C-alpha positions in Angstrom: -13.7 -7.1 -2.9 -16.5 -7.9 -0.4 -18.5 -5.0 -1.7 -18.3 -6.4 -5.1 -19.5 -9.9 -4.1 -22.2 -8.4 -1.9 -23.4 -6.3 -4.8 -23.6 -9.3 -7.1 -25.6 -11.3 -4.6 -28.0 -8.4 -4.1 -28.4 -8.0 -7.9 -29.2 -11.7 -8.3 -31.6 -11.7 -5.4 -33.4 -8.6 -6.7 -33.5 -9.9 -10.3 -34.9 -13.3 -9.2 -37.2 -11.6 -6.8 -36.1 -13.6 -3.8 -36.8 -12.6 -0.2 -37.0 -9.0 1.1 -34.5 -7.8 -1.5 -37.3 -8.1 -4.1 -38.9 -5.1 -2.5 -35.8 -2.9 -2.5 -35.2 -0.1 -5.0 -32.5 -0.8 -7.6 -30.6 2.2 -6.2 -30.1 0.3 -2.9 -29.2 -2.9 -4.8 -26.6 -1.2 -7.0 -25.1 1.0 -4.3 -22.5 -1.7 -3.1 -21.3 -2.0 -6.7 -20.9 1.8 -7.0 -19.0 1.8 -3.7 -16.7 -0.9 -4.9 -16.1 1.1 -8.1 -15.2 4.2 -6.1 -12.9 2.2 -3.9 -11.0 0.5 -6.7 -10.8 3.5 -9.0 -10.4 6.4 -6.6 -9.6 5.6 -3.0 -7.0 3.0 -3.6 -4.9 5.3 -5.7 -5.4 8.1 -3.2 -4.1 5.9 -0.4 -1.2 4.7 -2.5 -2.5 1.1 -2.8 -2.5 1.0 -6.5 -1.1 -2.5 -7.2 0.3 -1.8 -10.6 2.2 1.2 -9.3 3.7 -0.8 -6.5 4.7 -3.7 -8.8 6.2 -1.2 -11.3 8.3 0.4 -8.6 9.5 -3.0 -7.3 10.3 -4.2 -10.8 12.4 -1.1 -11.5 14.2 -1.5 -8.2 15.1 -5.1 -9.0 16.2 -4.2 -12.5 18.5 -1.5 -11.2 19.9 -3.9 -8.6 20.7 -6.5 -11.4 22.3 -3.9 -13.6 24.4 -2.6 -10.6 25.5 -6.2 -9.8 26.4 -6.9 -13.4 28.7 -3.8 -13.6 30.2 -4.3 -10.2 30.9 -8.1 -10.8 34.6 -8.9 -10.8 34.0 -11.8 -13.1 32.9 -9.7 -16.0 34.0 -10.7 -19.4 35.5 -8.0 -21.5 
């Protein structure tokens, strides 16, 4: 997330031509945004940190636990 914010700040500084960033090439200015894209789209899933995947696994585990409790409950109607 820090790469994303750093990239946005660099883009604003370059666009408004403020300070030494005004002299930098756009390639250097946009490189933190490219690194953030690679991190969020590639490396997180490689390292198993994909949040949706983790949440889906947890949701399925809780669902199975509720179903198991419902069928094992001695107070079932029926």
